[in-house]
C-alpha positions as CSV (number, residue, x, y, z in Angstrom):
1,X,0.0,0.0,0.0
2,X,1.1,3.7,-0.5
3,X,3.3,5.1,2.2
4,X,0.9,7.9,3.1
5,X,-2.0,5.4,3.7
6,X,-2.9,5.1,7.3
7,X,-4.3,1.8,8.5
8,X,-3.8,2.2,12.3
9,X,-6.6,1.6,14.6
10,X,-6.0,5.0,16.1
11,X,-6.8,6.9,12.9
12,X,-9.4,9.6,13.3
13,X,-11.3,11.6,10.7
14,X,-11.4,15.4,11.2
15,X,-14.8,16.7,10.1
16,X,-14.5,20.5,9.6
17,X,-18.2,21.0,9.3
18,X,-19.1,24.7,9.0
19,X,-16.0,25.9,10.9
20,X,-15.1,28.0,7.9
21,X,-18.4,29.9,8.4
22,X,-18.0,30.8,12.2
23,X,-20.6,33.5,12.1
24,X,-23.1,31.1,10.5
25,X,-22.7,28.4,13.1
26,X,-25.1,29.7,15.8
27,X,-27.8,30.3,13.2
28,X,-27.3,26.8,11.7
29,X,-27.3,25.2,15.2
30,X,-30.7,26.8,15.9
31,X,-32.1,25.8,12.5
32,X,-30.8,22.2,12.7
33,X,-32.1,21.8,16.3
34,X,-35.6,23.1,15.3
35,X,-35.7,20.9,12.2
36,X,-34.7,17.9,14.2
37,X,-37.4,18.5,16.9
38,X,-39.9,19.0,14.1
39,X,-38.8,15.8,12.4
40,X,-39.2,13.7,15.5
41,X,-42.4,15.3,16.6
42,X,-44.1,15.4,13.2
43,X,-43.1,11.8,12.1
44,X,-43.9,10.3,15.5
45,X,-47.3,12.0,15.6
46,X,-48.0,10.7,12.1
47,X,-47.1,7.1,13.1
48,X,-49.3,7.4,16.2
49,X,-52.3,8.8,14.2
50,X,-52.0,6.0,11.6
51,X,-51.7,3.3,14.3
52,X,-54.6,4.5,16.4
53,X,-57.1,5.4,13.7
54,X,-58.7,2.5,11.8
55,X,-59.8,4.8,9.0
56,X,-56.1,5.3,8.2
57,X,-55.3,1.6,7.9
58,X,-54.8,1.8,4.2
59,X,-51.7,1.0,2.0
60,X,-51.0,4.7,1.4
61,X,-50.7,5.4,5.2
62,X,-49.0,2.2,5.8
63,X,-46.1,3.2,3.5
64,X,-46.3,6.8,4.9
65,X,-45.6,5.3,8.4
66,X,-42.5,3.5,7.0
67,X,-41.4,6.8,5.4
68,X,-41.8,8.6,8.8
69,X,-39.7,5.9,10.5
70,X,-37.0,6.1,7.8
71,X,-36.9,9.9,8.0
72,X,-36.6,9.9,11.8
73,X,-33.8,7.4,11.7
74,X,-32.0,9.1,8.8
75,X,-31.9,12.5,10.6
76,X,-30.9,10.9,13.9
77,X,-27.9,9.3,12.2
78,X,-26.7,12.8,11.2
79,X,-27.9,15.5,13.6
80,X,-26.3,14.6,17.0
81,X,-22.7,14.8,15.7
82,X,-23.6,17.8,13.6
83,X,-24.9,19.7,16.6
84,X,-21.7,18.9,18.5
85,X,-19.8,20.2,15.5
86,X,-21.7,23.4,15.3
87,X,-20.9,24.2,19.0
88,X,-17.2,23.8,18.4
89,X,-14.6,24.3,15.6
90,X,-14.3,20.7,14.3
91,X,-15.2,17.1,15.2
92,X,-12.9,14.1,15.4
93,X,-14.4,10.7,14.7
94,X,-12.6,7.3,14.9
95,X,-12.6,5.3,11.7
96,X,-15.1,2.8,13.1
97,X,-17.5,5.7,14.2
98,X,-17.1,7.3,10.7
99,X,-17.9,4.0,8.9
100,X,-20.8,3.3,11.3
101,X,-22.4,6.7,10.5
102,X,-21.8,6.2,6.8
103,X,-23.4,2.7,6.9
104,X,-26.5,4.0,8.9
105,X,-27.1,7.1,6.9
106,X,-26.6,5.3,3.6
107,X,-28.9,2.4,4.6
108,X,-31.7,4.8,5.6
109,X,-31.2,7.1,2.6
110,X,-31.2,4.2,0.2
111,X,-34.3,2.7,1.9
112,X,-36.1,6.1,1.3
113,X,-35.2,6.0,-2.4
114,X,-36.9,2.6,-2.8
115,X,-39.8,3.5,-0.5
116,X,-40.6,6.6,-2.5
117,X,-40.8,4.4,-5.6
118,X,-43.1,2.0,-3.8
119,X,-45.3,4.8,-2.8
120,X,-45.5,6.1,-6.4
121,X,-46.5,2.6,-7.6
122,X,-49.2,2.5,-4.9
123,X,-50.6,5.9,-6.0
124,X,-50.5,4.8,-9.6
125,X,-52.5,1.6,-8.8
126,X,-55.0,3.7,-6.7
127,X,-55.6,6.2,-9.5
128,X,-55.3,4.1,-12.6
129,X,-57.0,0.9,-11.3
130,X,-59.4,2.1,-8.6
131,X,-61.8,-0.9,-8.9
132,X,-59.0,-3.5,-8.7
133,X,-56.9,-1.5,-6.1
134,X,-58.1,-3.4,-3.0
135,X,-57.0,-6.7,-4.6
136,X,-53.8,-5.3,-6.0
137,X,-52.6,-3.7,-2.7
138,X,-53.1,-6.6,-0.4
139,X,-51.7,-6.4,3.2
140,X,-49.3,-9.2,2.3
141,X,-47.9,-7.4,-0.8
142,X,-47.6,-4.1,1.2
143,X,-45.6,-5.8,3.9
144,X,-43.4,-7.4,1.2
145,X,-42.8,-4.1,-0.6
146,X,-42.0,-2.3,2.7
147,X,-39.5,-5.1,3.7
148,X,-37.9,-4.9,0.2
149,X,-37.3,-1.1,0.8
150,X,-35.6,-1.7,4.1
151,X,-33.6,-4.7,2.9
152,X,-32.6,-3.0,-0.4
153,X,-31.3,0.0,1.5
154,X,-29.4,-2.2,3.9
155,X,-27.8,-4.3,1.1
156,X,-26.7,-1.2,-0.8
157,X,-25.2,0.4,2.3
158,X,-23.4,-2.8,3.4
159,X,-21.9,-3.3,-0.1
160,X,-20.7,0.3,-0.5
161,X,-19.4,0.6,3.1
162,X,-17.5,-2.7,2.8
163,X,-15.9,-1.6,-0.5
164,X,-14.8,1.7,1.0
165,X,-13.6,0.1,4.3
166,X,-11.4,-2.2,2.3
167,X,-9.5,0.7,0.7
168,X,-6.5,2.5,2.2
169,X,-7.3,6.1,2.8
170,X,-4.6,8.7,2.5
171,X,-3.6,11.3,5.1
172,X,-4.6,13.9,6.1
173,X,-8.0,12.3,7.0
174,X,-9.7,15.6,6.8
175,X,-13.3,16.1,5.5
176,X,-14.7,19.5,4.6
177,X,-18.1,18.2,5.7
178,X,-20.3,17.6,8.7
179,X,-20.9,13.9,8.2
180,X,-18.9,10.9,6.8
181,X,-20.6,11.0,3.4
182,X,-19.5,8.8,0.5
183,X,-18.4,11.4,-2.1
184,X,-16.3,13.2,0.6
185,X,-14.7,10.0,1.8
186,X,-14.0,8.8,-1.7
187,X,-11.8,11.9,-2.2
188,X,-9.5,10.4,0.5
189,X,-9.0,7.1,-1.2
190,X,-5.4,6.4,-2.3
191,X,-4.7,6.4,-6.0
192,X,-3.9,2.7,-6.3
193,X,-7.0,1.0,-7.8
194,X,-9.1,4.0,-6.9
195,X,-10.7,4.3,-10.4
196,X,-11.9,0.7,-10.2
197,X,-13.6,1.1,-6.8
198,X,-15.1,4.4,-7.8
199,X,-16.7,2.8,-10.9
200,X,-18.1,-0.1,-8.8
201,X,-19.6,2.3,-6.2
202,X,-20.8,4.7,-8.9
203,X,-22.7,1.8,-10.5
204,X,-24.3,0.9,-7.2
205,X,-25.4,4.5,-6.7
206,X,-26.9,4.7,-10.2
207,X,-28.9,1.5,-9.5
208,X,-30.3,2.8,-6.1
209,X,-31.1,6.3,-7.5
210,X,-32.0,5.9,-11.1
211,X,-34.0,2.6,-11.0
212,X,-36.5,4.0,-8.4
213,X,-36.6,7.4,-10.1
214,X,-37.5,5.7,-13.4
215,X,-40.3,3.8,-11.6
216,X,-41.5,7.1,-10.1
217,X,-41.5,8.8,-13.5
218,X,-43.3,5.9,-15.2
219,X,-45.9,5.8,-12.3
220,X,-46.6,9.5,-12.5
221,X,-46.8,9.4,-16.3
222,X,-49.6,6.8,-15.9
223,X,-51.2,8.9,-13.1
224,X,-51.1,12.1,-15.3
225,X,-52.7,10.2,-18.2
226,X,-55.5,8.8,-15.9
227,X,-56.2,12.2,-14.3
228,X,-56.4,13.9,-17.8
229,X,-59.0,11.3,-18.7
230,X,-61.2,11.8,-15.6
231,X,-64.5,13.5,-16.2
232,X,-65.2,14.3,-12.5
233,X,-63.5,17.5,-11.4
234,X,-63.9,16.3,-7.7
235,X,-62.0,13.0,-8.5
236,X,-59.4,14.9,-10.4
237,X,-58.8,17.3,-7.5
238,X,-58.6,14.4,-5.0
239,X,-56.1,12.5,-7.2
240,X,-53.9,15.7,-7.7
241,X,-54.0,16.4,-3.9
242,X,-52.8,12.9,-2.8
243,X,-50.3,12.5,-5.6
244,X,-49.1,16.2,-5.5
245,X,-47.9,15.8,-1.9
246,X,-45.8,12.7,-2.7
247,X,-44.4,14.3,-5.9
248,X,-43.3,17.3,-3.8
249,X,-41.4,15.0,-1.3
250,X,-39.9,13.1,-4.2
251,X,-38.5,16.2,-5.9
252,X,-37.0,17.6,-2.7
253,X,-35.3,14.3,-1.8
254,X,-34.2,13.1,-5.2
255,X,-33.1,16.5,-6.5
256,X,-30.5,16.9,-3.8
257,X,-29.5,13.2,-3.6
258,X,-28.9,13.0,-7.3
259,X,-26.7,16.2,-7.2
260,X,-24.7,14.7,-4.3
261,X,-24.2,11.1,-5.5
262,X,-24.4,11.1,-9.3
263,X,-21.4,13.3,-10.1
264,X,-17.7,12.1,-10.5
265,X,-15.6,12.3,-7.3
266,X,-13.0,14.6,-9.0
267,X,-15.7,17.2,-9.7
268,X,-17.4,16.9,-6.2
269,X,-17.2,20.3,-4.4
270,X,-17.2,19.5,-0.6
271,X,-18.0,23.1,0.4
272,X,-21.1,23.2,-1.8
273,X,-21.9,19.5,-1.1
274,X,-22.3,20.0,2.6
275,X,-25.0,22.6,2.1
276,X,-26.9,20.3,-0.3
277,X,-26.5,17.4,2.2
278,X,-27.8,19.7,5.0
279,X,-30.9,20.2,2.9
280,X,-31.8,16.5,2.3
281,X,-30.6,15.1,5.6
282,X,-32.1,17.7,7.9
283,X,-34.6,20.0,6.2
284,X,-36.5,17.5,3.9
285,X,-37.3,15.0,6.7
286,X,-38.7,17.9,8.8
287,X,-40.8,19.1,5.8
288,X,-42.2,15.7,4.9
289,X,-44.8,15.4,7.7
290,X,-46.0,18.9,6.8
291,X,-46.2,18.1,3.1
292,X,-48.2,15.0,3.7
293,X,-50.6,16.5,6.3
294,X,-51.3,20.2,5.5
295,X,-53.6,19.4,2.6
296,X,-54.8,16.0,3.8
297,X,-58.3,16.0,5.2
298,X,-58.2,12.4,6.4
299,X,-55.1,13.1,8.6
300,X,-56.6,16.3,9.9
301,X,-59.8,14.6,10.8
302,X,-57.9,11.7,12.5
303,X,-55.9,14.3,14.5
304,X,-59.2,16.0,15.6
305,X,-60.7,12.6,16.6
306,X,-57.6,11.8,18.6
307,X,-57.5,15.2,20.4
308,X,-61.2,14.9,21.0
309,X,-60.9,11.4,22.6
310,X,-57.9,12.7,24.7
311,X,-60.0,15.7,25.8
312,X,-62.9,13.5,26.8
313,X,-60.6,11.1,28.8
314,X,-59.2,14.1,30.7
315,X,-62.6,15.4,31.4
316,X,-63.7,12.1,33.0
317,X,-60.7,12.3,35.3
């Protein structure tokens, strides 16, 4: 291996975070903390509502529950070290800690990619085949699709983390980033055989991002055609409302993820990349519960029923 490679068990990664923007750090700390609290509160409330209200026991809300759990986990894998970083100048992580964070965030992010595609298929089936939808979206199939999303994310993460962990990384182990993210870590890979491993990992990223996004585009192409053919304006509005929320979440997540992961390592700008990463790891998970609930009458009514039942319970005591 190259002389400047460092394989010692003591090696630590220096995450610079936003230390080059000292005046911005207090503002970012407040923003990140608020987004994190909103993510946990909003997603946990959504899961609670769906679990407690029988009217929400449908495939759409079943997948939405899984998305809420993915989002809460995804943000939790990123935010705690980021908050520590924003309170100081830089953060040092041991190699094992850095790889663990990479594995967790990559697994949950990849699961979200697949889950958003599954949700698009569900919406396409509901809009394009309404009479056959109950038979198509059986509970068994929904469980299988949700499990596939989690398993697909885990396999993608395990493969890419293992490939990176097997490579020597060259000193200085310094990342101009706030998390151990794949493109930033690949910049540290030593030159020997780097091109081969980059091609392998790029192919994996193309599969996990472009295959689901192709499914989403095809699904919404079918949805758009079905909505255009509808004669009822009420049915058209309802279809646009439920699909519009999902499409908004897809655009926010995929736009920033494709920018981060589908560009060659040599052209990846770490300074710009960390702001894009901040958006899809912290801001988007906080927005998702709002996107899915603000225009959703069923969720609002379920929230009113839950609050009403809690109020009646308190009144009795």
